[in-house]
Legacy VTK file of the C-alpha trace (Angstrom):
# vtk DataFile Version 3.0
C-alpha trace
ASCII
DATASET POLYDATA
POINTS 314 float
-0.103 28.720 -28.310
-3.553 29.716 -28.762
-4.617 33.225 -29.869
-5.380 34.428 -26.760
-2.211 33.267 -25.158
-0.188 34.689 -28.112
-1.953 38.089 -27.970
-0.664 38.255 -24.428
2.652 37.416 -25.324
2.494 40.098 -27.981
1.356 42.806 -25.481
4.112 41.498 -22.949
6.840 42.033 -25.543
5.575 45.437 -25.980
5.935 46.274 -22.253
2.291 46.135 -21.570
1.900 43.065 -19.544
-0.934 43.078 -17.564
0.568 41.516 -14.419
4.063 42.518 -12.998
4.540 38.817 -11.966
4.188 37.260 -15.177
7.089 36.910 -17.456
7.357 35.941 -21.085
9.061 32.667 -21.829
9.956 33.281 -25.552
11.082 29.852 -27.193
14.895 29.496 -27.521
16.441 30.984 -30.513
19.076 29.371 -32.767
22.530 30.393 -32.244
24.134 32.645 -34.937
26.106 30.482 -37.551
29.125 29.147 -36.102
32.437 30.897 -37.434
34.191 27.416 -38.078
31.669 26.515 -40.963
33.689 25.721 -44.019
31.712 26.646 -47.243
31.846 23.956 -50.007
32.895 25.185 -53.503
29.582 25.758 -55.642
28.733 22.811 -58.117
28.811 23.609 -61.749
25.170 23.966 -62.978
23.546 21.265 -64.975
20.866 23.137 -66.178
21.505 25.506 -69.195
19.470 28.234 -68.026
17.083 29.264 -65.074
13.368 28.798 -65.792
11.507 31.924 -67.262
9.727 32.659 -63.889
13.157 32.899 -61.956
14.477 34.971 -65.056
11.595 37.341 -64.695
11.484 37.655 -60.912
15.311 37.727 -59.999
16.633 39.232 -63.362
14.321 41.405 -65.054
14.035 45.164 -64.819
10.272 44.664 -65.192
10.026 42.663 -61.861
12.196 45.339 -60.191
10.047 48.098 -61.520
6.650 46.086 -60.337
8.155 45.856 -56.886
9.116 49.359 -56.610
5.619 50.386 -57.567
3.990 48.248 -55.364
6.088 49.348 -52.313
5.615 53.012 -53.301
1.943 52.387 -53.067
2.213 50.659 -49.820
4.279 53.183 -48.298
1.964 56.144 -49.576
-1.204 54.196 -48.492
0.291 53.502 -44.873
1.619 57.208 -44.347
-1.974 58.572 -45.311
-3.613 56.209 -42.857
-1.277 57.743 -40.045
-2.640 61.270 -41.057
-6.286 60.087 -41.154
-6.716 57.213 -38.677
-9.026 54.456 -40.103
-11.871 53.180 -38.205
-11.101 49.536 -39.236
-7.772 47.772 -39.813
-7.096 45.633 -42.963
-7.075 42.538 -41.046
-9.929 40.189 -41.672
-11.990 39.542 -38.265
-12.107 35.914 -36.794
-15.372 34.413 -37.936
-15.638 36.360 -41.376
-16.805 34.595 -44.492
-16.827 35.459 -48.116
-18.205 37.475 -49.835
-18.815 39.936 -47.050
-15.911 39.879 -44.409
-15.654 42.017 -41.242
-12.488 43.676 -40.252
-10.897 44.136 -37.019
-11.756 47.633 -35.565
-8.785 49.872 -34.583
-9.949 51.878 -31.529
-6.984 53.685 -30.121
-4.485 51.111 -30.948
-1.076 52.198 -32.175
-0.553 51.764 -36.005
1.411 48.851 -37.724
1.827 47.517 -41.050
2.363 43.700 -41.739
4.537 42.174 -44.253
5.391 38.777 -45.320
9.146 37.940 -45.456
10.161 35.695 -48.447
10.028 37.151 -51.757
7.970 40.043 -50.142
10.724 41.613 -48.134
13.948 39.270 -49.003
14.726 37.777 -52.522
16.100 34.210 -51.654
18.518 34.365 -54.427
20.859 31.672 -53.088
18.326 29.070 -52.824
16.780 29.607 -55.968
20.154 29.562 -57.686
20.799 26.319 -56.130
17.370 24.800 -57.015
17.576 25.961 -60.518
21.391 25.170 -61.396
20.773 21.688 -60.001
17.530 20.755 -60.976
16.250 20.191 -57.544
12.801 19.973 -56.290
11.792 21.731 -52.990
13.242 20.011 -49.907
12.366 21.443 -46.313
15.568 20.068 -45.081
17.449 21.965 -47.709
15.390 25.045 -47.015
16.308 24.840 -43.284
19.712 24.703 -44.238
19.263 27.917 -46.384
17.555 29.576 -43.530
20.720 28.934 -41.437
23.505 29.518 -43.763
22.216 31.689 -46.734
22.676 35.201 -45.017
25.295 36.058 -47.694
22.972 35.246 -50.659
19.999 37.383 -50.082
18.927 40.865 -51.104
16.060 43.152 -50.109
13.091 43.245 -52.580
13.379 46.473 -54.687
11.494 49.349 -53.194
11.238 47.694 -49.500
14.068 49.553 -47.897
12.853 53.284 -48.658
9.283 52.275 -48.063
9.925 50.718 -44.386
12.176 53.810 -43.527
9.339 56.149 -44.770
6.680 54.090 -42.973
8.614 53.997 -39.636
9.503 57.829 -39.965
5.526 58.482 -39.819
5.473 56.325 -36.515
4.205 53.253 -37.658
5.298 50.058 -36.463
6.657 47.304 -38.987
5.922 43.848 -38.316
6.926 40.806 -40.470
4.749 37.572 -40.283
6.482 34.603 -42.022
6.163 31.011 -42.161
9.910 30.427 -41.660
10.762 27.991 -38.897
10.614 28.660 -35.074
13.973 26.568 -34.700
15.565 29.052 -37.230
14.063 32.269 -35.977
17.610 33.786 -34.838
18.810 33.455 -38.493
15.586 35.196 -39.828
16.024 37.849 -37.339
19.794 38.344 -38.619
18.693 38.253 -42.252
16.066 40.854 -41.987
18.547 42.966 -39.934
21.458 42.361 -42.112
19.587 43.414 -45.107
18.476 46.846 -43.524
15.165 46.078 -43.007
14.878 45.820 -39.333
14.733 46.058 -36.357
13.326 42.349 -36.356
13.193 40.834 -33.061
11.257 37.671 -32.276
7.861 38.348 -30.699
8.218 41.863 -31.111
8.524 42.636 -34.920
8.817 39.144 -36.201
6.453 35.989 -36.029
6.942 32.787 -37.457
5.334 29.413 -37.913
4.973 27.863 -34.407
4.367 31.222 -32.634
0.470 30.501 -32.534
-1.820 27.618 -33.497
-2.789 27.088 -36.858
0.557 25.614 -38.218
1.330 27.502 -41.525
-2.028 29.582 -41.501
-1.313 32.993 -40.670
-4.699 34.169 -39.319
-4.092 33.215 -35.658
-0.831 35.544 -35.619
-2.539 38.224 -37.550
-5.473 38.274 -35.216
-3.085 38.340 -32.247
-1.030 41.331 -33.849
-4.457 43.060 -34.782
-5.667 42.726 -31.161
-2.621 44.869 -30.188
-2.071 47.303 -33.304
-4.286 49.015 -35.732
-2.956 47.372 -38.916
-3.226 49.909 -41.603
-1.595 48.005 -44.597
-0.401 44.498 -45.407
2.030 43.166 -48.152
2.639 39.997 -49.504
3.492 37.545 -52.682
0.799 34.852 -51.785
-3.078 35.321 -51.106
-2.575 33.535 -47.757
-0.356 36.605 -46.615
-3.810 38.503 -46.580
-6.335 35.963 -45.298
-6.606 32.241 -44.911
-9.997 32.624 -46.224
-8.493 32.187 -49.682
-7.024 28.633 -48.702
-9.647 27.335 -46.168
-12.841 29.408 -46.349
-16.099 27.408 -45.764
-18.676 28.850 -47.896
-21.123 26.294 -47.095
-21.153 23.054 -44.988
-19.907 21.258 -48.032
-18.232 23.744 -50.193
-14.657 24.984 -49.278
-12.455 27.512 -51.081
-9.771 24.851 -51.836
-12.377 22.964 -53.762
-13.037 25.925 -55.927
-10.124 24.975 -58.496
-7.562 27.461 -60.070
-10.298 29.821 -61.715
-12.733 29.964 -58.760
-9.765 30.842 -56.601
-8.764 33.390 -58.769
-12.492 34.699 -58.973
-12.623 34.886 -55.420
-9.950 38.006 -55.392
-12.910 39.909 -57.008
-15.794 39.140 -54.749
-17.681 41.884 -52.561
-15.290 43.760 -50.350
-12.242 41.562 -51.098
-12.205 43.360 -54.689
-11.757 46.693 -53.061
-8.741 45.641 -50.730
-6.234 45.308 -53.567
-4.000 48.447 -53.568
-6.289 49.879 -50.785
-4.902 48.337 -47.990
-3.659 44.935 -49.610
-0.550 45.101 -51.747
0.878 42.254 -53.694
4.321 41.693 -54.936
5.093 39.543 -57.741
6.215 35.980 -57.561
5.768 33.555 -60.504
8.211 31.151 -59.068
6.557 29.151 -56.369
3.506 29.133 -54.004
-0.110 28.696 -54.130
-0.605 30.529 -57.345
1.771 28.454 -59.335
-0.427 25.605 -60.373
-3.076 24.397 -62.916
-3.599 22.284 -65.723
-4.945 23.584 -69.201
-8.494 23.045 -68.321
-7.851 25.139 -65.075
-5.797 28.028 -66.421
-7.692 28.449 -69.707
-11.295 27.800 -68.930
-12.458 30.505 -71.308
-10.933 32.527 -74.520
-9.158 29.517 -76.265
-8.115 29.864 -79.758
-6.161 28.166 -82.547
-5.206 29.768 -85.899
-8.162 28.912 -88.454
-6.428 30.040 -91.354
-3.017 28.024 -91.815
-0.953 27.959 -88.493
0.659 24.729 -87.440
LINES 1 315
314 0 1 2 3 4 5 6 7 8 9 10 11 12 13 14 15 16 17 18 19 20 21 22 23 24 25 26 27 28 29 30 31 32 33 34 35 36 37 38 39 40 41 42 43 44 45 46 47 48 49 50 51 52 53 54 55 56 57 58 59 60 61 62 63 64 65 66 67 68 69 70 71 72 73 74 75 76 77 78 79 80 81 82 83 84 85 86 87 88 89 90 91 92 93 94 95 96 97 98 99 100 101 102 103 104 105 106 107 108 109 110 111 112 113 114 115 116 117 118 119 120 121 122 123 124 125 126 127 128 129 130 131 132 133 134 135 136 137 138 139 140 141 142 143 144 145 146 147 148 149 150 151 152 153 154 155 156 157 158 159 160 161 162 163 164 165 166 167 168 169 170 171 172 173 174 175 176 177 178 179 180 181 182 183 184 185 186 187 188 189 190 191 192 193 194 195 196 197 198 199 200 201 202 203 204 205 206 207 208 209 210 211 212 213 214 215 216 217 218 219 220 221 222 223 224 225 226 227 228 229 230 231 232 233 234 235 236 237 238 239 240 241 242 243 244 245 246 247 248 249 250 251 252 253 254 255 256 257 258 259 260 261 262 263 264 265 266 267 268 269 270 271 272 273 274 275 276 277 278 279 280 281 282 283 284 285 286 287 288 289 290 291 292 293 294 295 296 297 298 299 300 301 302 303 304 305 306 307 308 309 310 311 312 313
């Protein structure tokens, strides 16, 4: 589905279809988990302890405090925007380039916020436990199994429940854009609703990979949402939750952001207008466990500021 068609589907789902003879054919949803599933006993861990990144994100008070602070700022910013309507949304307009991106104008569109799902709204405790305890690498099939059967082993990210409650009370629509699969979208609806973060209905408040062109790139889905809503704030745990420019930006005919390397991509977050967006419409949740930010060798991570004890350290 291209962006134009997807925007129409979004409008139709909000009961503003332009033709009474047109019906929206939403993709079929997965059925709820069958009641006859027999859960296997959990295998004993073969790892001595979780990796430090998981200890921090899923176990520490520091991570919980940072998540709560991020969501308090997200809530306050969105509610303030409802009182003083902005001229522009926080969604980067199509055709933008760094370091001077344009943003979609709001007009008189109703207000909305957009947020990611995994490690932004929901903590995937069960999946990460299994991966850590059994020393497993990421497996797409196992992740699909998790989407369908892991509803009892998730928790909302600290702070998200109260933030979304206050945002909805201010008359702002809450929309989730996730790269979970279209095949399992019914289970993702259930996960968000079970965690108390809904309503999350496919093609209304929830959009997943496959709902628009671009594969895992989220800009086409964001563009379609921004064509219908004035998006006043976004939250995510990866740079791609805010703009695909961070992952595929063409800076020149021969130079793309994906070629910048670890430090260059980090430096892009401080360029031009983008530097002003953090905490000012864009809100980042912590995730040191996986994703586009977890990479880099010594030369990439430490291009500057190297030191070794010159006095006598080993």
